[in-house]
C-alpha positions in Angstrom: 0.0 0.0 0.0 1.3 3.4 -0.9 2.0 6.0 1.8 -0.3 8.9 2.7 1.7 11.9 1.6 -0.4 14.5 -0.1 1.2 13.6 -3.5 0.3 9.9 -3.5 -2.1 9.4 -6.5 -1.9 5.7 -7.0 -1.6 2.5 -5.0 -0.1 -0.9 -5.9 -2.8 -3.3 -7.0 -0.5 -6.2 -7.9 3.1 -6.4 -8.9 3.7 -3.8 -11.6 0.1 -2.6 -11.6 -0.5 0.9 -10.1 -4.2 1.8 -9.8 -5.2 5.6 -9.6 -6.9 6.5 -6.4 -9.6 8.7 -7.9 -11.7 7.0 -10.6 -14.6 8.4 -12.6 -17.8 6.5 -11.7 -20.1 6.3 -14.7 -23.4 4.9 -13.3 -26.2 5.9 -14.1 -24.9 7.7 -17.2 -25.7 6.2 -20.6 -25.5 7.1 -24.3 -24.2 10.5 -25.3 -24.3 11.6 -21.6 -21.8 9.0 -20.7 -19.6 9.5 -23.8 -19.4 13.2 -23.2 -18.7 12.9 -19.5 -15.9 10.4 -20.1 -14.3 12.5 -22.8 -14.6 15.6 -20.6 -13.2 13.8 -17.5 -10.1 12.6 -19.4 -9.6 16.2 -20.6 -9.8 17.3 -17.0 -7.1 14.9 -16.0 -8.9 11.6 -15.0 -6.8 8.5 -15.8 -9.1 5.9 -14.3 -12.5 5.1 -15.6 -15.0 2.7 -14.0 -17.9 1.1 -15.7 -19.9 -2.2 -15.7 -21.9 -4.6 -17.9 -25.0 -3.8 -15.9 -24.6 0.0 -16.4 -25.4 -0.5 -20.1 -22.8 2.2 -21.0 -19.6 0.4 -21.9 -20.0 1.2 -25.5 -20.6 4.9 -24.7 -17.5 4.9 -22.3 -15.4 3.4 -25.1 -16.7 6.2 -27.4 -15.7 8.8 -24.8 -12.2 7.3 -24.6 -11.8 7.4 -28.4 -13.0 11.0 -28.5 -10.5 12.0 -25.9 -7.6 10.8 -28.1 -5.8 9.5 -25.0 -3.3 6.7 -25.5 -4.9 3.5 -24.2 -1.7 2.9 -22.2 -2.2 6.0 -20.2 -5.7 5.0 -19.0 -6.7 2.6 -16.3 -10.0 0.9 -17.3 -12.2 -1.0 -14.9 -15.3 -2.9 -15.8 -17.5 -5.6 -14.1 -19.5 -8.6 -15.3 -22.8 -10.1 -14.2 -23.6 -13.3 -12.5 -24.7 -15.1 -15.7 -21.0 -15.5 -16.5 -19.9 -17.2 -13.3 -17.8 -20.1 -14.6 -14.3 -20.2 -16.0 -15.4 -20.2 -19.7 -18.2 -17.8 -19.1 -15.7 -15.2 -17.7 -13.7 -15.4 -20.9 -16.9 -14.8 -22.9 -17.7 -11.9 -20.5 -14.3 -10.4 -21.2 -14.5 -10.7 -24.9 -17.9 -9.0 -25.0 -16.9 -6.2 -22.6 -13.6 -5.6 -24.7 -15.6 -5.4 -27.8 -18.1 -2.9 -26.4 -15.3 -0.7 -24.9 -13.2 -0.9 -28.1 -10.1 -2.2 -26.3 -8.1 -5.4 -26.6 -7.3 -5.6 -22.8 -8.7 -4.5 -19.4 -6.7 -3.0 -16.6 -9.1 -4.4 -14.0 -12.1 -6.8 -14.4 -14.4 -7.4 -11.4 -17.0 -9.9 -10.4 -19.9 -7.5 -9.8 -21.8 -9.4 -7.2 -21.0 -12.8 -5.5 -24.6 -14.3 -5.7 -23.7 -16.9 -3.2 -27.0 -18.8 -3.7 -25.7 -19.6 -7.2 -22.5 -20.9 -5.7 -20.2 -20.2 -8.6 -18.3 -17.0 -7.7 -15.1 -18.9 -6.8 -15.2 -20.4 -10.3 -15.6 -16.8 -11.7 -12.5 -15.8 -9.7 -10.6 -18.7 -11.3 -11.6 -17.6 -14.7 -10.3 -14.0 -13.9 -7.0 -15.5 -12.8 -6.9 -17.3 -16.2 -7.3 -14.0 -17.9 -4.5 -12.4 -16.0 -2.3 -15.4 -16.7 -2.8 -15.0 -20.5 -2.4 -11.2 -20.5 -6.1 -10.4 -21.4 -6.4 -8.3 -18.2 -3.7 -6.8 -16.0 -5.5 -7.4 -12.7 -8.7 -8.8 -11.3 -10.9 -8.3 -8.4 -14.3 -8.5 -6.9 -17.1 -6.2 -5.8 -19.6 -6.4 -3.0 -17.9 -9.4 -1.4 -18.4 -9.9 2.3 -15.6 -11.4 4.3 -17.2 -14.9 4.1 -17.2 -14.6 0.3 -13.6 -13.4 0.2 -12.6 -16.3 2.5 -14.1 -18.9 0.2 -12.0 -17.5 -2.7 -8.9 -17.5 -0.5 -9.6 -21.1 0.6 -9.5 -22.1 -3.1 -5.9 -20.8 -3.2 -6.4 -17.3 -4.6 -5.4 -14.0 -3.2 -8.0 -11.3 -3.9 -6.3 -8.0 -5.1 -9.2 -5.6 -4.7 -12.8 -5.5 -3.4 -15.1 -2.6 -4.5 -17.7 -1.9 -1.8 -19.9 0.9 -0.6 -18.0 3.1 1.8 -18.6 6.6 3.0 -18.2 8.3 6.4 -21.6 7.1 7.7 -21.2 3.6 6.1 -17.6 2.9 7.1 -17.9 -0.9 7.2 -15.1 -1.1 9.8 -15.3 -5.0 10.0 -15.2 -5.4 6.2 -12.3 -2.9 5.9 -10.4 -4.6 8.7 -10.6 -7.9 6.9 -9.2 -6.1 3.7 -6.3 -4.7 5.7 -5.5 -8.0 7.3 -5.4 -9.8 3.9 -3.8 -7.1 1.8 -6.9 -6.4 -0.3 -7.1 -2.9 -1.8 -10.5 -1.2 -1.0 -12.3 0.7 -3.7 -15.2 2.8 -2.4 -18.2 3.3 -4.6 -20.8 6.0 -3.6 -17.8 7.6 -1.7 -19.8 10.7 -1.2 -22.9 8.9 0.0 -26.4 9.0 -1.4 -27.9 12.2 -0.1 -24.5 13.6 1.1 -26.0 14.5 4.4 -22.6 14.0 6.2 -21.1 16.8 4.0 -22.9 19.2 6.4 -21.3 17.7 9.5 -18.8 19.8 11.5 -16.2 17.0 11.1 -16.3 17.8 7.3 -17.1 21.5 7.3 -14.4 22.6 9.7 -11.4 21.2 7.6 -13.0 22.4 4.4 -13.2 25.9 5.9 -9.6 25.6 7.3 -8.1 24.3 4.0 -10.2 26.3 1.6 -11.6 23.1 0.0 -15.2 21.9 -0.6 -16.8 19.3 1.8 -16.7 16.8 -1.0 -12.9 17.3 -1.5 -12.4 16.7 2.2 -14.3 13.4 2.1 -12.5 12.2 -1.0 -9.2 13.2 0.6 -10.3 11.2 3.7 -10.7 8.1 1.4 -7.4 8.3 -0.4 -5.5 9.2 2.8 -6.9 5.9 4.1 -5.3 4.2 1.0 -8.7 3.6 -0.7 -9.6 4.0 -4.3 -12.6 6.4 -4.5 -15.1 6.2 -7.4 -17.2 9.4 -7.4 -19.6 10.0 -10.3 -19.8 13.4 -11.8 -20.7 14.7 -15.3 -20.0 18.3 -14.2 -16.7 19.7 -15.4 -15.9 21.8 -12.3 -16.8 19.0 -9.9 -14.7 16.6 -12.0 -11.7 18.9 -11.6 -12.4 19.4 -7.9 -12.5 15.6 -7.4 -9.0 15.3 -8.7 -7.6 18.2 -6.6 -7.2 16.1 -3.5 -3.5 15.3 -3.8 -2.1 18.8 -2.9 -3.2 18.8 0.8 -3.4 16.4 3.7 -5.8 16.1 6.6 -4.5 15.9 10.1 -4.9 12.9 12.3 -7.6 14.8 14.2 -9.4 15.6 11.0 -9.3 11.9 10.0 -10.5 10.6 13.4 -13.4 13.1 13.4 -14.6 11.9 10.0 -14.0 8.3 11.0 -16.4 8.9 14.0 -19.3 9.7 11.7 -19.7 6.0 11.2 -23.2 5.0 12.1 -22.9 1.2 11.9 -25.5 1.2 9.0 -24.9 -1.6 6.5 -24.6 -1.1 2.8 -27.8 -0.3 1.1 -27.8 -3.6 -0.8 -27.2 -7.0 0.8 -24.8 -9.0 -1.3 -26.1 -12.3 0.2 -29.4 -11.8 -1.6 -28.9 -8.9 -4.1 -27.2 -9.5 -7.5 -27.4 -9.1 -11.2 
């Protein structure tokens, strides 16, 4: 895990693979809205784009990347596949279709979107992802919405999980989940990093450092994520907010700031229970 100096913009996902700590979330953007937002974000400095099969916007994301003119090697591209592909050959099919939609011949990171434990094939899906890493189709693999029990099943099959993308924000801190990640060297990526309604952005723990440092409350919360070593995946189609989301590496929060934001944790679970919800 990279350090927490203000300049740290990436963390090591696997040997030789650095993942940018701020990613552009693209759900629920589709069509031209998604293409324009991605093109604009790359122009604003984003180098990590996050999408998924279920967002129905991979082709639009690919179009935005093409419009930007960026060299593919300068971009970190993450997508996720649905539960229908949860077997070793199915994951290869999912990769082929995602790559075609995105207009790329490889992925930087490919994730199991939901474990769907009732189906009982998420370990096979992870084996399929490891196959894709082994043959160079993807640079790294990971999972999303996996609880510790799901992660443990994958580990018991002899695999180390590089990354788990889960819902994390100051009020949904998931301390037990994140403690498991730390114990096992799993990088945490936070989706909905600014929450659903953003009510905690009005809390003193966020407003005070924003005032002291001349930053927006959202920048303070994103800095809190990356200073903890997490990848944060905020969604924004607004050009100014996109730029602000990237401007979190030139300052640092104090230990007191960090502890005060940590203390906003309510104990609330993620809004979707991955033992039962999936697609």
